Kinemage of the C-alpha trace (Angstrom):
@kinemage 1
@onewidth
@group {chain A} dominant
@subgroup {mainchain}
@vectorlist {calphas} color= white
{ca gln a 1} P 0.000 0.000 0.000
{ca phe a 2} L 1.230 3.478 -0.743
{ca gln a 3} L 0.560 6.783 0.872
{ca pro a 4} L -0.755 9.532 -1.409
{ca ile a 5} L 1.519 12.526 -1.787
{ca pro a 6} L 0.257 14.977 0.861
{ca phe a 7} L 0.151 18.198 -1.174
{ca lys a 8} L -2.540 20.177 -2.970
{ca tyr a 9} L -1.731 22.220 -6.089
{ca gln a 10} L -3.181 25.668 -5.322
{ca gly a 11} L -1.853 27.747 -8.212
{ca phe a 12} L 1.154 28.876 -10.199
{ca ala a 13} L 3.029 31.903 -11.467
{ca ala a 14} L 5.336 32.499 -14.416
{ca leu a 15} L 8.986 32.853 -13.440
{ca arg a 16} L 11.211 35.070 -15.541
{ca ser a 17} L 14.395 36.211 -13.857
{ca gly a 18} L 17.638 36.310 -15.797
{ca ala a 19} L 18.470 32.923 -17.277
{ca arg a 20} L 15.647 31.147 -15.450
{ca ser a 21} L 12.112 30.866 -16.733
{ca gly a 22} L 9.201 28.517 -16.222
{ca leu a 23} L 6.460 28.098 -13.664
{ca val a 24} L 6.504 28.270 -9.895
{ca ala a 25} L 3.874 26.045 -8.293
{ca phe a 26} L 2.064 26.915 -5.068
{ca leu a 27} L 1.579 23.730 -3.045
{ca ser a 28} L 0.125 23.272 0.417
{ca asp a 29} L -0.258 20.562 3.001
{ca asp a 30} L -2.405 20.784 6.114
{ca thr a 31} L -0.228 23.406 7.808
{ca arg a 32} L 2.208 25.003 5.335
{ca phe a 33} L 2.523 26.563 1.914
{ca phe a 34} L 5.403 25.947 -0.498
{ca asn a 35} L 6.532 27.792 -3.629
{ca val a 36} L 8.441 25.253 -5.710
{ca glu a 37} L 10.216 24.957 -9.046
{ca val a 38} L 11.012 21.924 -11.208
{ca gly a 39} L 13.830 19.886 -9.684
{ca glu a 40} L 13.288 21.157 -6.158
{ca val a 41} L 13.036 18.606 -3.330
{ca leu a 42} L 10.460 19.204 -0.598
{ca met a 43} L 10.938 17.867 2.917
{ca gly a 44} L 13.901 15.778 1.742
{ca arg a 45} L 11.527 13.357 0.035
{ca tyr a 46} L 9.359 14.790 -2.759
{ca arg a 47} L 10.980 16.003 -5.997
{ca ile a 48} L 9.052 18.289 -8.346
{ca ala a 49} L 9.252 16.537 -11.730
{ca ser a 50} L 7.137 18.916 -13.822
{ca ile a 51} L 4.792 21.880 -13.533
{ca thr a 52} L 2.066 22.873 -15.979
{ca asp a 53} L -0.960 25.120 -15.703
{ca lys a 54} L -3.089 21.981 -15.115
{ca ser a 55} L -1.002 19.739 -12.827
{ca val a 56} L 2.224 19.214 -10.928
{ca glu a 57} L 4.010 15.886 -11.132
{ca val a 58} L 5.689 14.985 -7.841
{ca glu a 59} L 8.115 12.101 -7.369
{ca asp a 60} L 8.188 10.335 -3.994
{ca leu a 61} L 11.891 9.521 -3.635
{ca glu a 62} L 11.346 7.053 -0.779
{ca asn a 63} L 8.815 4.911 -2.649
{ca asn a 64} L 10.151 5.617 -6.153
{ca arg a 65} L 6.800 6.576 -7.650
{ca arg a 66} L 5.196 9.630 -9.177
{ca gln a 67} L 1.836 11.237 -8.679
{ca ala a 68} L 0.184 14.035 -10.660
{ca leu a 69} L -1.538 16.650 -8.499
{ca pro a 70} L -4.317 18.452 -10.406
{ca leu a 71} L -4.755 22.198 -10.061
{ca ile a 72} L -7.537 22.903 -7.578
{ca lys a 73} L -10.204 25.096 -9.145
């Protein structure tokens, strides 16, 4: 049995600063909010694999699996 990834995808913003561009995702769990970019690792366990305007794909590094989190409307 696996545990679902404990984040909700709340929104995003375009990132354009110097050489970097892309989307920043706004994720939350029950108590905190996170602004994350592709490649970032949250809580030492969850790597952000991709961000689009519809979903964020998060990789659980402990269980070696991915889950897509849909954007909450």
